C-alpha positions as YAML, in Angstrom:
chain: A
units: angstrom
residues:
- id: 1
  name: MET
  ca: [0.00, 0.00, 0.00]
- id: 2
  name: ALA
  ca: [2.97, 2.25, 0.53]
- id: 3
  name: LYS
  ca: [3.78, 1.82, -3.14]
- id: 4
  name: ILE
  ca: [0.42, 3.25, -4.20]
- id: 5
  name: GLY
  ca: [0.92, 6.29, -1.95]
- id: 6
  name: ASP
  ca: [4.46, 6.81, -3.28]
- id: 7
  name: LYS
  ca: [3.22, 6.58, -6.86]
- id: 8
  name: LEU
  ca: [0.45, 9.05, -6.16]
- id: 9
  name: LEU
  ca: [2.84, 11.53, -4.51]
- id: 10
  name: SER
  ca: [5.38, 11.16, -7.31]
- id: 11
  name: PHE
  ca: [2.60, 11.65, -9.88]
- id: 12
  name: ILE
  ca: [1.59, 14.91, -8.20]
- id: 13
  name: GLY
  ca: [5.25, 15.88, -7.81]
- id: 14
  name: LEU
  ca: [5.34, 16.23, -4.06]
- id: 15
  name: GLU
  ca: [7.74, 13.42, -3.35]
- id: 16
  name: SER
  ca: [11.27, 13.31, -4.67]
- id: 17
  name: THR
  ca: [12.72, 10.11, -5.96]
- id: 18
  name: ASP
  ca: [16.01, 8.65, -4.86]
- id: 19
  name: GLU
  ca: [17.54, 9.64, -8.20]
- id: 20
  name: GLU
  ca: [16.72, 13.33, -7.63]
- id: 21
  name: GLU
  ca: [18.26, 13.25, -4.16]
- id: 22
  name: TYR
  ca: [21.36, 11.60, -5.57]
- id: 23
  name: ASP
  ca: [21.62, 14.25, -8.32]
- id: 24
  name: ASN
  ca: [21.39, 17.10, -5.80]
- id: 25
  name: GLU
  ca: [24.13, 15.65, -3.64]
- id: 26
  name: TYR
  ca: [26.35, 15.18, -6.67]
- id: 27
  name: ASP
  ca: [25.81, 18.81, -7.77]
- id: 28
  name: ASP
  ca: [26.84, 20.05, -4.33]
- id: 29
  name: GLN
  ca: [30.04, 18.03, -4.50]
- id: 30
  name: ASP
  ca: [30.81, 19.32, -8.00]
- id: 31
  name: MET
  ca: [30.44, 22.90, -6.78]
- id: 32
  name: MET
  ca: [32.82, 22.23, -3.89]
- id: 33
  name: GLU
  ca: [35.42, 20.73, -6.20]
- id: 34
  name: ASP
  ca: [35.16, 23.75, -8.54]
- id: 35
  name: ASP
  ca: [36.08, 26.04, -5.65]
- id: 36
  name: LEU
  ca: [39.26, 24.05, -4.95]
- id: 37
  name: ASP
  ca: [40.78, 24.51, -8.42]
- id: 38
  name: PHE
  ca: [44.50, 25.21, -8.47]
- id: 39
  name: PRO
  ca: [45.76, 28.53, -9.82]
- id: 40
  name: PRO
  ca: [46.76, 28.63, -13.49]
- id: 41
  name: ASP
  ca: [50.36, 27.96, -14.49]
- id: 42
  name: ASP
  ca: [51.09, 31.67, -15.08]
- id: 43
  name: PHE
  ca: [50.13, 32.55, -11.50]
- id: 44
  name: VAL
  ca: [52.88, 34.36, -9.59]
- id: 45
  name: ALA
  ca: [52.87, 34.06, -5.83]
- id: 46
  name: PRO
  ca: [53.08, 37.38, -3.94]
- id: 47
  name: ALA
  ca: [56.43, 38.32, -2.46]
- id: 48
  name: PRO
  ca: [56.82, 37.67, 1.23]
- id: 49
  name: VAL
  ca: [56.08, 40.64, 3.47]
- id: 50
  name: GLU
  ca: [58.94, 41.88, 5.61]
- id: 51
  name: GLU
  ca: [57.86, 42.16, 9.21]
- id: 52
  name: LYS
  ca: [59.18, 45.05, 11.26]
- id: 53
  name: LYS
  ca: [59.25, 44.85, 14.98]
- id: 54
  name: PHE
  ca: [58.61, 48.06, 16.86]
- id: 55
  name: SER
  ca: [59.55, 48.76, 20.40]
- id: 56
  name: LYS
  ca: [58.83, 51.78, 22.53]
- id: 57
  name: LYS
  ca: [62.38, 52.95, 21.96]
- id: 58
  name: ASN
  ca: [62.01, 52.89, 18.16]
- id: 59
  name: ARG
  ca: [58.66, 54.69, 18.19]
- id: 60
  name: GLY
  ca: [60.03, 57.67, 20.07]
- id: 61
  name: GLU
  ca: [62.87, 58.15, 17.57]
- id: 62
  name: THR
  ca: [60.67, 58.14, 14.46]
- id: 63
  name: ALA
  ca: [57.66, 60.11, 15.70]
- id: 64
  name: LYS
  ca: [58.66, 63.77, 15.57]
- id: 65
  name: VAL
  ca: [56.15, 66.56, 15.16]
- id: 66
  name: VAL
  ca: [57.39, 69.49, 13.12]
- id: 67
  name: GLY
  ca: [55.41, 72.69, 12.69]
- id: 68
  name: ILE
  ca: [54.92, 73.98, 9.18]
- id: 69
  name: PRO
  ca: [55.54, 77.72, 9.02]
- id: 70
  name: ASP
  ca: [52.98, 79.90, 7.32]
- id: 71
  name: THR
  ca: [54.52, 81.22, 4.12]
- id: 72
  name: SER
  ca: [51.91, 83.87, 3.45]
- id: 73
  name: LYS
  ca: [52.75, 87.43, 4.46]
- id: 74
  name: VAL
  ca: [50.44, 89.29, 6.78]
- id: 75
  name: ARG
  ca: [49.54, 92.77, 5.61]
- id: 76
  name: VAL
  ca: [48.62, 95.36, 8.20]
- id: 77
  name: LEU
  ca: [46.07, 97.88, 6.94]
- id: 78
  name: ILE
  ca: [45.94, 101.47, 8.14]
- id: 79
  name: TYR
  ca: [42.56, 103.22, 8.20]
- id: 80
  name: LYS
  ca: [41.88, 106.86, 8.87]
- id: 81
  name: PRO
  ca: [38.09, 106.99, 8.70]
- id: 82
  name: VAL
  ca: [36.42, 110.23, 7.70]
- id: 83
  name: SER
  ca: [32.88, 109.29, 8.70]
- id: 84
  name: TYR
  ca: [30.93, 106.56, 10.47]
- id: 85
  name: GLU
  ca: [30.20, 104.87, 7.10]
- id: 86
  name: ASP
  ca: [33.90, 103.94, 6.76]
- id: 87
  name: THR
  ca: [33.47, 101.49, 9.64]
- id: 88
  name: GLN
  ca: [32.00, 98.83, 7.39]
- id: 89
  name: SER
  ca: [35.22, 98.46, 5.35]
- id: 90
  name: ILE
  ca: [37.22, 98.16, 8.59]
- id: 91
  name: ILE
  ca: [34.99, 95.32, 9.79]
- id: 92
  name: ASP
  ca: [35.02, 93.61, 6.36]
- id: 93
  name: ASN
  ca: [38.82, 93.45, 6.47]
- id: 94
  name: LEU
  ca: [38.72, 92.20, 10.04]
- id: 95
  name: LYS
  ca: [36.40, 89.38, 8.93]
- id: 96
  name: GLU
  ca: [39.02, 88.49, 6.30]
- id: 97
  name: LYS
  ca: [41.53, 88.04, 9.17]
- id: 98
  name: LYS
  ca: [43.59, 91.14, 8.38]
- id: 99
  name: PRO
  ca: [45.07, 93.24, 11.21]
- id: 100
  name: ILE
  ca: [44.16, 96.92, 11.06]
- id: 101
  name: ILE
  ca: [45.45, 100.14, 12.59]
- id: 102
  name: VAL
  ca: [42.62, 102.64, 13.06]
- id: 103
  name: ASN
  ca: [43.56, 106.30, 13.38]
- id: 104
  name: LEU
  ca: [40.74, 108.37, 14.88]
- id: 105
  name: ASP
  ca: [42.82, 111.56, 15.44]
- id: 106
  name: GLU
  ca: [41.04, 113.98, 13.11]
- id: 107
  name: LEU
  ca: [37.46, 112.93, 13.89]
- id: 108
  name: ASP
  ca: [34.90, 114.62, 16.07]
- id: 109
  name: THR
  ca: [34.82, 112.97, 19.51]
- id: 110
  name: ASP
  ca: [31.24, 111.71, 19.12]
- id: 111
  name: VAL
  ca: [31.91, 110.12, 15.70]
- id: 112
  name: ALA
  ca: [35.19, 108.61, 16.93]
- id: 113
  name: GLN
  ca: [33.37, 107.11, 19.92]
- id: 114
  name: ARG
  ca: [30.65, 105.59, 17.69]
- id: 115
  name: ILE
  ca: [33.29, 104.08, 15.37]
- id: 116
  name: LEU
  ca: [35.28, 102.70, 18.30]
- id: 117
  name: ASP
  ca: [32.12, 101.21, 19.86]
- id: 118
  name: PHE
  ca: [31.14, 99.54, 16.59]
- id: 119
  name: VAL
  ca: [34.64, 98.19, 15.93]
- id: 120
  name: SER
  ca: [34.92, 96.95, 19.53]
- id: 121
  name: GLY
  ca: [31.64, 95.04, 19.19]
- id: 122
  name: ALA
  ca: [32.79, 93.44, 15.95]
- id: 123
  name: VAL
  ca: [36.15, 92.50, 17.49]
- id: 124
  name: TYR
  ca: [34.36, 90.84, 20.37]
- id: 125
  name: ALA
  ca: [31.99, 88.96, 18.05]
- id: 126
  name: LEU
  ca: [34.90, 87.71, 15.92]
- id: 127
  name: ASN
  ca: [37.03, 86.72, 18.97]
- id: 128
  name: GLY
  ca: [39.69, 89.24, 18.03]
- id: 129
  name: ASN
  ca: [41.44, 91.81, 20.17]
- id: 130
  name: ILE
  ca: [41.88, 95.55, 20.22]
- id: 131
  name: ARG
  ca: [44.76, 97.50, 21.77]
- id: 132
  name: LYS
  ca: [45.35, 101.16, 22.19]
- id: 133
  name: ALA
  ca: [48.62, 102.10, 20.44]
- id: 134
  name: ALA
  ca: [48.53, 105.84, 21.09]
- id: 135
  name: ARG
  ca: [46.03, 108.59, 21.74]
- id: 136
  name: ASN
  ca: [43.10, 107.89, 19.35]
- id: 137
  name: ILE
  ca: [45.06, 105.16, 17.49]
- id: 138
  name: PHE
  ca: [44.03, 101.53, 17.93]
- id: 139
  name: VAL
  ca: [45.36, 98.19, 16.70]
- id: 140
  name: VAL
  ca: [42.52, 95.85, 15.75]
- id: 141
  name: ALA
  ca: [43.51, 92.22, 15.20]
- id: 142
  name: PRO
  ca: [41.54, 89.08, 14.31]
- id: 143
  name: TYR
  ca: [41.76, 85.96, 16.48]
- id: 144
  name: ASN
  ca: [44.66, 84.49, 14.48]
- id: 145
  name: VAL
  ca: [46.99, 87.48, 15.08]
- id: 146
  name: ASP
  ca: [48.64, 87.99, 18.44]
- id: 147
  name: VAL
  ca: [49.30, 91.59, 19.41]
- id: 148
  name: SER
  ca: [52.01, 91.93, 22.02]
- id: 149
  name: THR
  ca: [53.16, 95.07, 23.73]
- id: 150
  name: ASN
  ca: [56.52, 96.17, 24.98]
- id: 151
  name: ALA
  ca: [56.98, 95.30, 28.67]
- id: 152
  name: ALA
  ca: [58.02, 98.84, 29.61]
- id: 153
  name: GLU
  ca: [54.92, 100.29, 27.91]
- id: 154
  name: ALA
  ca: [52.73, 97.75, 29.66]
- id: 155
  name: ILE
  ca: [54.17, 98.78, 33.03]
- id: 156
  name: ASP
  ca: [53.44, 102.45, 32.23]
- id: 157
  name: ASP
  ca: [49.92, 101.64, 31.05]
- id: 158
  name: PHE
  ca: [49.06, 99.90, 34.30]
- id: 159
  name: GLY
  ca: [50.64, 102.54, 36.53]
- id: 160
  name: PHE
  ca: [53.35, 100.33, 37.99]
- id: 161
  name: SER
  ca: [56.22, 102.65, 37.01]
- id: 162
  name: SER
  ca: [55.77, 104.84, 40.10]
- id: 163
  name: TYR
  ca: [55.81, 101.73, 42.28]
- id: 164
  name: LEU
  ca: [59.07, 100.51, 40.68]
- id: 165
  name: GLU
  ca: [60.77, 103.92, 41.07]
- id: 166
  name: ARG
  ca: [60.23, 103.89, 44.87]
- id: 167
  name: GLU
  ca: [62.18, 100.69, 45.39]
...
């Protein structure tokens, strides 16, 4: 009776015969053998890789950090504004990271104060710095330019010269 059921299932196509199972196993083996083919005769083996051993002593000798100097020249601009409207060109150059000397000598006090207030606000917003060079003359520098002063002038500016003279 099992033979009738097997015939019925094989007629419908739901049961595989022993031959089909054997064919599938053989195909799997053929695929495995294809993967194990040897390289062709013109195959050249890669050259052996030379291994380097590193110790802490060797690493310290080879790892040196060297700064690369900036080869571009920095131009310092000098502005002598005539009116408040000239302030925009000062700030535009400051945004382009150019140091500026602003001479406010020949301006009315109110206009000079407005210009200085505006420039000071822009310097603060751009993380720059502003220094007084002389009466009504200021050095305005972007964040990438360091403005240093002479030590003797700094002592005079802060009022320490009278203290040093007493000793």
